[in-house]
C-alpha positions, 0 to 999 in steps of 0.5 A, a space after each residue: 500499499 503507497 501512503 499519499 500525503 496531499 496538501 490542504 488550504 491553509 488561508 488567512 483568516 476571513 471574516 464570515 460573509 454572512 448578515 448576522 455574523 458579527 466578530 467571527 473569522 473563517 478558515 476552509 480546510 478541506 472540501 471533500 465529497 462526504 465532507 467539509 472542514 473548517 475552523 471558526 474563530 469568535 472574538 469576545 461578544 461574537 455570533 454567527 447568524 440562528 440558521 438551519 442547514 440541510 447536512 449534519 454538523 459537528 462542532 469541536 471547540 478546540 480553544 476557549 468556551 462559548 454557547 450553542 443553541 440548537 432548536 429552543 435548546 442553549 446550552 455552554 461548550 468548552 474546549 474539549 468538548 463537541 456538539 453535534 447540530 442535527 440536519 434541519 434543526 436552526 442552531 446558532 454558536 456564539 461567544 459572551 466575554 471569552 474567545 474561542 476556536 472551533 473545528 466545524 466538519 460538515 457531513 455533505 452526503 445523507 447518512 454520512 456521520 451518522 451514529 
């Protein structure tokens, strides 16, 4: 078996371009057929807008802490913890006094990433 080593995208941090996203920057790292991986960096008092997605998204908190909502529920998320946003459910992610860095995995094919 041959080992394949591939490069991945290492862009600069860029502000999220969506209305309602405040003080959040992103780096899109990998885009494949079944998944995409990006990092998000939240400053204190930052937010992504509340919205549903038609895919499953896993959010891994790498640094800092924040708050996530799924449907009508809110929960704190800290470094070393992760949350799954189910397809079709409105979700949001924000910070208060802390900064936060997350790794986001979007499962692009139906059934991908399900437990």
